[in-house]
C-alpha positions in Angstrom: -2.1 -30.6 -4.5 -2.3 -30.5 -8.3 0.4 -28.8 -10.1 -1.0 -29.1 -13.7 -3.9 -26.8 -13.1 -4.2 -23.4 -15.0 -5.6 -20.3 -13.4 -6.8 -17.3 -15.1 -6.7 -15.1 -12.0 -4.7 -14.9 -9.0 -7.8 -15.3 -6.8 -8.5 -18.9 -8.0 -5.0 -19.9 -7.3 -4.9 -18.4 -3.8 -8.2 -20.1 -3.0 -6.9 -23.5 -4.1 -3.9 -23.0 -1.9 -5.9 -21.8 1.1 -8.6 -24.3 0.6 -11.9 -22.6 0.2 -14.2 -19.7 1.0 -14.4 -20.1 4.8 -10.6 -20.5 5.4 -9.9 -17.4 3.4 -12.3 -15.3 5.5 -10.9 -16.9 8.7 -7.4 -16.1 7.7 -8.3 -12.6 6.7 -10.0 -11.9 10.1 -7.0 -13.2 12.0 -4.5 -11.2 9.9 -6.5 -7.9 10.3 -7.6 -8.5 13.9 -4.9 -10.6 15.4 -5.4 -13.6 17.8 -9.0 -14.2 18.7 -10.9 -16.6 20.8 -13.3 -18.8 19.0 -16.5 -17.1 20.0 -15.1 -13.8 18.9 -14.0 -15.3 15.6 -17.4 -16.8 15.0 -19.0 -13.4 15.5 -16.5 -11.6 13.2 -16.9 -14.2 10.3 -20.6 -13.6 9.3 -22.9 -16.6 8.4 -20.3 -19.3 9.2 -21.6 -22.2 11.1 -19.8 -23.6 14.2 -18.9 -26.9 12.2 -17.5 -25.1 9.4 -15.4 -22.8 11.6 -14.0 -25.8 13.5 -13.1 -27.4 10.1 -11.4 -24.2 8.9 -9.4 -23.9 11.9 
């Protein structure tokens, strides 16, 4: 992880730590809904493909 990068808002810093759009959405769903099965999580996170969800997990 690069430490010399400057961020102009907290969202940019948070996304660089979390690792992208899909990971953020998955973490948000798990934090708000609690533990879920893979199929349930796939339905909760709209527009995510199975491959992207597997990579995010």
